[in-house]
MILUM-959186 format. One line per 2 residues: number of its first residue (from 0); for each residue x, y, z of N, C-alpha, C. Coordinates in pm, 1 decimal. Each point is the difference from the previous one (the first is absolute). Layout:
NUM> X Y Z X Y Z X Y Z ~ ... .
END
This chain:
0> 2211.9 2749.7 -3779.4 -5.2 -142.7 -33.3 20.7 -86.7 124.5 ~ 100.1 36.8 85.6 26.7 -76.1 121.7 -120.8 1.4 91.2 .
2> -65.3 117.8 12.4 -119.1 11.0 84.0 -111.3 -89.5 -51.9 ~ -16.9 -5.5 -133.1 -103.0 -86.2 -58.7 29.1 -146.0 28.7 .
4> 129.7 -39.4 -8.8 36.8 -138.5 28.1 -31.8 -36.0 144.0 ~ 33.3 90.9 93.5 -26.3 -26.3 140.9 -149.0 -17.3 24.2 .
6> -81.1 85.3 -64.2 -144.8 -10.7 16.4 -52.6 -131.8 -55.8 ~ 57.1 -44.8 -114.5 -46.0 -125.9 -60.5 33.5 -118.2 90.1 .
8> 125.3 -5.3 49.8 39.8 -109.6 87.9 -83.9 -0.2 127.2 ~ -29.6 119.0 53.5 -82.9 8.2 119.6 -140.3 -52.2 -28.4 .
10> -53.4 32.6 -117.7 -133.5 -47.8 -36.4 -2.4 -151.9 -13.3 ~ 105.2 -57.0 -63.3 7.8 -145.6 -14.7 8.1 -67.4 136.2 .
12> 85.8 52.8 87.3 16.6 -58.2 132.9 -129.6 9.0 79.4 ~ -68.5 115.0 -9.5 -126.1 17.6 71.1 -105.8 -97.9 -48.8 .
14> -4.4 -21.3 -131.3 -97.9 -93.5 -56.8 24.4 -141.9 47.8 ~ 127.2 -41.6 1.2 32.7 -136.0 44.2 -32.5 -19.4 147.0 .
16> 34.0 99.6 82.7 -27.9 -9.5 142.9 -149.7 0.5 27.7 ~ -75.6 77.5 -78.3 -145.1 5.0 18.4 -64.3 -133.9 -31.5 .
18> 46.3 -63.1 -110.2 -51.1 -131.7 -37.2 27.9 -100.9 109.6 ~ 120.2 5.8 56.1 38.5 -93.6 105.5 -84.4 20.8 124.3 .
20> -29.5 125.8 33.0 -76.8 29.1 120.0 -143.0 -51.5 -11.3 ~ -54.8 5.9 -122.1 -137.3 -45.9 -19.5 -13.1 -148.9 24.5 .
22> 96.8 -77.0 -49.2 -11.2 -145.7 12.3 137.5 -63.2 -1.5 ~ 71.7 14.7 109.9 137.6 -49.8 5.5 6.9 -150.4 -18.9 .
24> -102.1 -71.9 47.4 4.0 -144.8 -10.6 -11.8 -47.3 -144.2 ~ -47.2 84.7 -92.2 -13.4 -38.2 -139.4 114.8 51.0 -85.3 .
26> 96.6 62.2 61.9 115.6 51.5 -72.0 117.0 -95.4 14.9 ~ 59.9 -38.0 -112.2 118.1 -85.2 0.8 124.0 86.4 -18.4 .
28> 96.6 -19.4 87.8 127.2 71.3 -8.1 109.6 -98.6 -35.8 ~ 101.4 46.2 -71.9 105.1 -94.1 -36.5 123.9 66.1 -55.4 .
30> 87.4 -84.0 -48.6 124.6 44.0 -62.1 1.3 -46.8 -144.9 ~ 70.4 74.7 -83.2 6.7 -34.7 -141.8 132.3 47.8 -57.7 .
32> 41.5 -63.3 -106.0 123.2 39.6 -66.5 15.1 -76.3 -129.9 ~ 83.9 53.3 -88.0 17.9 -70.6 -125.2 79.4 78.1 -102.1 .
34> -24.2 -32.1 -125.7 78.3 47.7 -113.2 -65.2 120.5 -66.0 ~ 81.7 101.0 -33.9 -39.9 109.2 -88.4 73.8 -12.9 -132.5 .
36> -66.1 31.0 -109.7 65.6 17.0 -129.6 -47.8 135.3 -52.4 ~ 86.3 101.9 7.5 -42.4 137.0 -23.2 76.3 64.3 -114.7 .
38> -57.5 109.8 -50.1 63.7 77.1 -105.6 -74.3 132.4 -14.1 ~ 35.1 77.5 -101.8 -77.5 114.9 -42.9 -64.5 -36.1 -133.6 .
40> -102.9 73.2 -39.9 -75.2 -43.1 -118.1 53.7 55.1 -131.3 ~ 116.1 65.0 -1.1 58.9 46.2 -124.6 65.9 -113.6 -76.8 .
42> 21.6 23.1 -127.6 56.6 -103.4 -86.2 147.4 -26.7 27.7 ~ 67.1 89.9 72.9 143.9 -11.9 20.4 36.8 -76.7 126.6 .
44> -98.9 -49.8 72.4 27.1 -60.1 130.4 -31.6 -149.2 0.1 ~ 75.5 -73.0 79.9 -28.6 -140.7 21.9 -19.3 -22.2 149.5 .
46> -59.7 -111.3 35.0 -38.1 -25.7 138.4 117.1 -53.6 82.0 ~ -11.4 17.2 130.9 95.2 -56.9 94.0 -77.4 -64.9 113.7 .
48> 61.9 -99.1 61.8 -63.6 -72.4 109.9 31.1 67.3 133.5 ~ -94.8 -6.6 90.5 15.7 49.0 135.3 -88.9 -81.3 92.9 .
50> -20.4 49.5 120.6 -87.3 -72.6 92.2 -77.9 98.5 85.5 ~ -103.6 -51.2 64.0 -77.8 77.8 95.1 -28.6 -85.3 122.4 .
52> -17.6 64.0 114.9 -29.9 -71.5 123.7 -71.9 94.9 95.3 ~ -94.5 -54.5 77.4 -70.4 84.9 95.0 -121.3 -67.3 60.2 .
54> -95.1 82.5 44.4 -120.6 -47.8 68.2 -123.0 32.4 -82.7 ~ -106.7 -77.8 22.0 -125.1 25.5 -70.2 -118.9 -36.5 87.2 .
56> -116.5 51.1 -36.6 -124.7 -32.0 68.6 -108.9 -21.1 -103.6 ~ -91.3 -92.3 30.1 -114.2 -25.4 -87.5 -127.7 2.0 83.6 .
58> -102.1 63.4 -53.0 -127.2 12.4 70.9 -114.7 -35.1 -94.3 ~ -86.6 -87.8 45.1 -116.9 -39.7 -78.4 -110.7 99.9 23.0 .
60> -27.4 82.2 -101.2 -102.5 103.7 13.0 -137.9 -64.1 13.0 ~ -35.5 -78.2 -99.2 -124.2 -76.8 -1.5 21.9 -110.5 -101.9 .
62> 8.0 -122.4 49.2 35.6 -113.1 -85.6 -80.2 4.0 -130.3 ~ 70.7 -15.2 -112.3 141.6 -35.7 -17.5 94.9 119.1 -25.0 .
64> -41.8 123.1 32.2 83.5 117.1 -24.4 96.8 22.9 115.4 ~ 120.9 42.4 -33.5 99.0 27.3 104.0 88.4 117.1 -43.0 .
66> 70.5 55.8 98.3 97.7 104.1 -25.7 130.5 -41.7 66.6 ~ 112.8 30.0 -63.5 130.3 -31.3 55.9 91.1 121.6 -9.9 .
68> 89.0 12.1 96.4 99.0 106.2 -1.3 133.8 -53.4 47.3 ~ 108.8 54.1 -55.0 134.4 -44.7 36.8 89.7 119.4 25.4 .
70> 102.2 -24.1 80.1 103.8 99.4 27.1 133.1 -70.3 -24.7 ~ 67.6 34.2 -112.3 112.1 -79.4 -48.8 124.4 85.1 -23.1 .
72> 115.1 -61.9 19.8 125.8 51.9 -51.4 19.1 -65.3 -135.9 ~ 10.4 82.0 -105.1 -3.5 -54.7 -135.5 116.2 52.4 -82.5 .
74> 77.4 -92.1 -58.5 111.1 34.6 -86.2 -40.2 -5.5 -145.9 ~ 9.1 114.4 -68.1 -36.7 9.6 -141.2 116.6 59.8 -78.4 .
76> -26.9 44.9 -122.3 103.9 60.8 -81.7 -12.7 -41.3 -145.0 ~ 111.9 10.5 -73.1 0.4 -36.2 -141.1 143.0 -14.0 -48.4 .
78> 14.6 -51.6 -122.9 128.5 -7.1 -68.3 -11.0 73.7 -132.6 ~ 113.9 55.8 -43.3 7.6 62.9 -131.4 131.7 -44.3 -62.2 .
80> -8.9 -77.7 -107.0 118.8 -60.3 -60.0 15.7 43.7 -145.1 ~ 119.5 49.2 -32.9 32.6 36.6 -137.0 137.9 -57.3 -32.9 .
82> 48.0 25.7 -120.4 133.2 -46.6 -38.8 109.9 73.7 76.7 ~ -30.1 121.5 47.0 101.9 81.9 66.0 3.5 -19.3 150.8 .
84> -114.3 -25.7 63.0 0.1 -12.7 145.8 -122.1 -79.2 45.7 ~ 12.8 -52.5 120.4 -109.9 -67.2 68.1 -31.3 77.3 128.0 .
86> -124.4 33.3 19.3 -42.2 77.4 116.1 -104.0 -78.4 78.0 ~ 19.1 -6.3 132.6 -99.2 -63.8 86.1 -35.8 95.9 112.7 .
88> -129.3 21.1 19.9 -48.9 85.2 107.9 -73.0 -86.1 102.3 ~ 42.7 7.6 125.4 -69.2 -65.6 111.3 -75.2 105.6 78.7 .
90> -130.2 -18.1 16.8 -85.2 96.0 68.7 -78.3 -70.9 109.6 ~ 10.3 49.2 123.6 -66.5 -62.6 114.4 -109.9 90.4 52.2 .
92> -116.3 -60.2 20.4 -119.1 74.7 39.8 -68.4 -63.3 121.1 ~ -74.2 83.9 72.8 -110.6 -48.7 82.3 -119.0 -10.6 -94.1 .
94> -53.5 -119.1 -12.5 -105.1 -29.0 -98.1 -127.8 -37.1 74.5 ~ -108.1 74.4 -25.1 -127.5 -22.0 70.9 -110.8 -22.4 -102.6 .
96> -32.0 -126.0 -31.3 -112.9 -29.0 -89.5 -128.2 -28.9 79.6 ~ -112.1 41.9 -54.0 -131.7 -31.8 56.2 -85.2 -54.3 -114.7 .
98> -51.6 -122.3 16.8 -75.1 -66.6 -106.3 -136.2 -47.6 49.3 ~ -95.2 -1.2 -91.5 -131.3 -59.9 24.7 -13.1 -123.6 -88.3 .
100> -58.0 -107.5 57.7 -7.7 -124.7 -74.5 -130.2 -74.6 20.4 ~ -17.5 -103.6 -80.8 -117.2 -87.0 5.3 50.0 -142.7 11.9 .
102> -38.3 -67.2 106.6 55.5 -130.5 34.0 -89.3 -114.0 -48.1 ~ 60.0 -92.4 -75.0 -68.5 -121.2 -44.1 53.8 -119.0 79.3 .
104> -86.2 -67.5 73.6 39.6 -119.4 73.5 -7.8 -121.2 -93.2 ~ 116.0 -59.8 -26.1 3.8 -120.4 -83.6 -51.1 -119.7 78.7 .
106> 47.8 -13.6 122.2 -48.4 -100.8 94.6 34.4 49.5 139.8 ~ -3.9 -87.4 99.2 26.9 43.2 137.0 145.4 38.4 22.6 .
108> 87.5 -39.3 -90.9 143.2 24.4 18.2 53.6 111.6 -88.6 ~ -50.1 8.9 -122.6 57.1 93.6 -97.0 -99.5 108.9 -38.2 .
110> 55.5 119.6 -29.2 -80.7 112.4 -46.0 85.9 86.7 -91.4 ~ -66.7 75.1 -88.8 69.2 89.4 -92.3 -78.3 129.6 -6.9 .
112> 71.7 112.2 -17.8 -68.5 129.0 -1.0 69.4 98.2 -92.7 ~ -67.5 45.9 -105.5 52.2 113.6 -77.7 -13.2 126.7 83.4 .
114> 89.3 95.9 -24.9 -0.1 121.9 80.5 47.7 117.7 -84.0 ~ -34.1 120.7 44.6 43.8 123.1 -64.2 8.4 108.2 106.0 .
116> 91.7 96.1 -21.1 13.3 104.2 99.2 100.2 105.6 -38.1 ~ 51.0 68.9 101.3 94.5 110.1 -18.7 122.0 -24.5 88.4 .
118> 106.6 75.7 -26.2 117.7 -5.0 86.4 63.7 137.6 6.6 ~ 74.4 22.0 106.9 86.3 117.5 11.4 139.4 -48.7 37.0 .
120> 101.8 67.9 -52.5 139.8 -29.7 29.5 67.9 124.4 54.0 ~ 86.2 -19.4 98.5 83.7 107.1 50.9 145.5 -44.9 -8.8 .
122> 79.7 68.0 -83.0 138.9 -38.3 -21.3 85.9 22.4 122.7 ~ 79.2 -100.0 35.1 87.7 7.6 116.7 144.6 26.2 -39.8 .
124> 56.6 -90.8 -79.7 137.5 14.3 -46.2 15.9 -78.1 -129.2 ~ 114.7 15.5 -62.8 26.8 -71.2 -123.3 146.8 8.2 -35.6 .
126> 36.7 -65.6 -108.6 138.5 3.5 -46.2 4.1 -30.1 -148.9 ~ 105.1 52.2 -66.1 24.6 -35.3 -138.2 143.8 -49.1 -12.9 .
128> 43.3 -24.8 -121.6 133.5 -55.5 -20.9 111.8 99.7 29.9 ~ -35.5 127.8 22.2 98.9 101.6 34.4 -8.9 41.1 146.4 .
130> -63.9 -83.3 81.2 -14.4 24.3 143.5 -76.3 128.2 32.2 ~ -90.4 38.6 -86.4 -89.9 111.7 28.3 -128.5 -52.4 63.1 .
132> -62.0 80.9 83.9 -134.5 -27.3 48.4 -96.8 70.4 -94.5 ~ -78.6 -73.6 -77.9 -88.0 63.8 -100.0 -101.1 97.0 59.0 .
134> -30.8 -12.2 130.2 -98.0 88.4 61.6 59.9 131.8 49.3 ~ 133.3 8.7 9.7 55.4 119.8 63.0 126.2 55.7 -63.7 .
136> 77.2 -80.0 -74.2 133.6 43.4 -40.6 8.3 68.7 -135.1 ~ -97.7 -20.1 -86.4 20.8 40.7 -138.7 2.2 150.8 -21.7 .
138> -66.7 75.8 85.7 4.9 144.7 -15.2 135.7 57.4 41.2 ~ 84.6 -81.8 62.7 128.8 46.6 49.6 114.8 -35.7 -93.4 .
140> -28.4 -74.3 -107.2 105.7 -50.7 -85.8 -20.7 45.9 -143.8 ~ 107.3 36.1 -66.2 -8.6 39.1 -140.0 -4.2 -121.4 -91.8 .
142> 60.9 -109.2 44.6 0.0 -121.1 -80.4 -48.4 -115.5 87.3 ~ -101.1 -67.3 -45.4 -54.1 -113.6 73.6 -74.3 -89.8 -96.8 .
144> -43.1 -113.2 49.2 -60.9 -100.1 -87.8 -125.0 52.7 -68.8 ~ -83.9 72.7 72.7 -122.6 50.8 -60.6 31.7 107.1 -103.9 .
146> 102.0 82.4 25.9 38.5 100.7 -98.0 46.0 -65.4 -130.1 ~ 76.4 -107.4 12.2 43.4 -73.6 -118.9 -121.2 -56.4 -73.2 .
148> -91.6 -57.4 75.6 -118.3 -61.0 -59.8 -84.9 104.5 -71.9 ~ -14.0 116.3 59.1 -85.6 104.1 -56.4 75.6 94.9 -92.7 .
150> 133.3 -10.7 -4.3 83.3 96.9 -71.1 -30.8 141.4 50.0 ~ -10.1 11.2 131.4 -36.5 125.6 64.2 85.2 18.1 124.6 .
152> 92.1 97.4 4.1 87.1 17.4 116.0 -73.4 50.9 123.1 ~ -126.2 39.3 -16.8 -76.7 51.6 113.1 -115.0 -93.8 36.0 .
154> 23.0 -128.3 -12.8 -104.5 -98.1 29.3 -45.6 12.7 144.6 ~ -128.0 -15.3 21.6 -54.7 15.3 133.9 3.5 -132.2 75.7 .
156> -18.7 10.0 131.5 -9.7 -118.9 82.0 -127.9 -77.2 -31.8 ~ 0.9 -127.7 37.9 -120.6 -80.4 -13.7 -106.2 48.7 98.4 .
158> -125.8 -12.9 -40.2 -111.4 38.7 85.5 -14.4 -101.6 113.6 ~ -2.2 48.6 124.0 -17.4 -90.9 113.9 -142.7 -51.5 11.6 .
160> -95.7 67.5 -58.5 -140.4 -37.5 14.2 -51.9 -64.3 -127.6 ~ -73.3 -109.4 16.6 -66.6 -63.8 -113.6 -139.1 -42.7 43.9 .
162> -90.4 2.7 -94.6 -138.2 -42.3 22.3 -46.0 -73.1 -125.0 ~ -78.1 -106.3 18.3 -45.3 -73.0 -117.2 -107.9 -101.2 31.5 .
164> -20.5 -90.0 -95.4 -107.0 -98.7 8.9 57.6 -140.5 -17.1 ~ -74.5 -98.5 48.2 45.3 -137.5 -10.5 -113.8 -97.2 -25.4 .
166> 32.9 -108.5 -68.3 -91.3 -111.9 -23.0 70.8 -127.4 41.1 ~ -74.6 -95.0 58.2 66.5 -122.0 42.3 -97.4 -108.0 40.3 .
168> 55.5 -102.8 60.8 -81.1 -112.4 46.5 68.9 -64.7 120.2 ~ -80.0 -43.2 97.0 48.8 -72.7 117.4 -44.5 -145.3 -6.5 .
170> 85.1 -87.3 51.7 -32.9 -141.3 14.6 21.8 -38.3 146.2 ~ -100.6 -60.7 61.6 10.0 -40.9 139.8 -1.0 -151.9 10.8 .
172> 76.3 -49.6 96.1 -0.4 -142.4 34.6 -14.1 -11.3 150.7 ~ -98.2 -76.7 45.6 -25.4 -20.3 142.5 -18.2 133.2 71.9 .
174> -55.1 99.1 -69.3 -37.1 131.8 50.4 119.8 88.5 34.5 ~ 106.5 -55.6 56.5 109.2 81.9 52.6 118.6 15.7 -95.6 .
176> 15.6 -90.3 -94.1 111.3 9.4 -94.7 -48.0 68.1 -128.3 ~ 79.3 94.2 -48.1 -45.6 79.4 -113.1 111.3 20.9 -102.5 .
178> -37.5 -11.6 -126.4 87.4 38.5 -111.3 -73.3 109.6 -76.1 ~ 68.6 111.2 -24.3 -62.8 110.4 -72.5 91.7 47.8 -111.8 .
180> -60.9 39.8 -108.8 75.7 52.9 -112.5 -79.5 113.6 -62.5 ~ 70.6 91.9 -65.9 -69.5 112.1 -60.5 94.8 92.1 -74.9 .
182> -59.7 100.2 -62.1 73.7 96.8 -80.9 -41.8 139.2 41.9 ~ 99.0 87.0 24.9 -25.9 135.9 44.9 58.9 100.9 -98.9 .
184> -73.1 107.0 -27.2 46.9 101.2 -93.7 -14.6 137.9 63.6 ~ 113.2 71.0 11.7 2.8 130.4 62.4 -52.5 109.0 -91.3 .
186> -51.6 107.0 61.0 -56.4 111.8 -74.5 84.0 127.0 12.2 ~ 109.7 -6.4 76.7 85.6 116.2 22.6 130.9 -19.2 -76.7 .
188> 48.6 104.5 -65.7 126.6 -9.1 -72.0 112.4 -34.7 96.9 ~ 83.0 -96.1 -39.1 109.8 -41.2 86.2 99.5 113.4 20.6 .
190> 30.0 73.1 -104.8 80.0 121.1 11.3 -31.0 91.7 -117.4 ~ 63.6 115.0 -6.2 -44.2 113.6 -80.8 -39.9 -35.5 -142.1 .
192> 79.9 -77.6 -68.8 -24.4 -20.0 -142.8 -40.3 -141.9 -35.2 ~ -36.5 -78.3 99.8 -20.4 -139.2 -37.9 -124.6 -62.8 55.2 .
194> 2.0 -133.6 7.3 -122.4 -78.6 -2.2 -50.2 -40.9 136.7 ~ -109.8 -74.0 -4.8 -67.6 -47.0 119.4 46.5 -139.5 39.3 .
196> -14.7 -29.5 128.1 44.8 -129.2 51.5 -95.1 -111.6 -40.7 ~ 55.9 -119.1 -14.5 -75.8 -121.3 -25.5 58.4 -110.0 88.6 .
198> -85.4 -85.0 56.6 51.2 -105.5 87.1 -92.4 -121.1 0.0 ~ 60.7 -116.5 -18.1 -70.2 -127.4 18.2 55.4 -65.4 126.7 .
200> -88.1 -56.1 82.0 44.7 -61.0 125.7 -60.2 -139.3 17.5 ~ 71.5 -80.6 75.2 -46.7 -133.4 40.0 37.1 -17.8 146.3 .
202> -100.8 -6.0 86.5 22.0 -4.1 144.5 -55.5 -126.7 61.8 ~ 61.8 -37.0 111.8 -49.3 -107.7 85.6 -20.1 57.6 137.4 .
204> -113.5 -33.5 63.0 -28.8 55.8 130.9 -64.1 -100.7 93.8 ~ -1.7 37.0 127.7 -69.1 -79.5 102.6 -84.1 94.5 81.4 .
206> -128.9 -32.4 15.6 -94.4 84.3 72.7 -43.0 -68.7 130.1 ~ -2.5 75.4 107.1 -34.4 -55.1 131.7 -147.5 20.5 31.4 .
END
């Protein structure tokens, strides 16, 4: 799995660099950051707020089509609340989305673009209410938050790798200012017995 992740990240990086080499003057680079509202898709989970921040690039393939890619530090997770206990999981990832879009120019100042694409996540660290790291500590403990949640004393660690799809829309003002929003749904089980990740984001960025 780790080897596959490395190959995927290398392929993404190679694609972005190749696009830049072909026409660097048509590639916009910038910074972006904003709000995450994430959860798992099971009925027992509720969402929690987090944030993301990082760099992005946009390249106009052939007007009005474009491709964008980002490299982000992204805080996700979920909450699980019952009458007996409240559980909060904080999960931090390197988040790499790649989207293709179609740009509509409203006028010389404003533009809007629906987009769709894929993402990969690589888990870095995390924490729960019992000071466990969900990516590494649970196999070492007989009692932990996930074990309580699953009623399983042998609960596994969270999966560090996630892959999924996203839908969204970008709004541009004066070409360089951007607001983007979208919804992402993971296709990899978060951990042994449970659900896939879900995330809604709202970002603000500046492109040079």
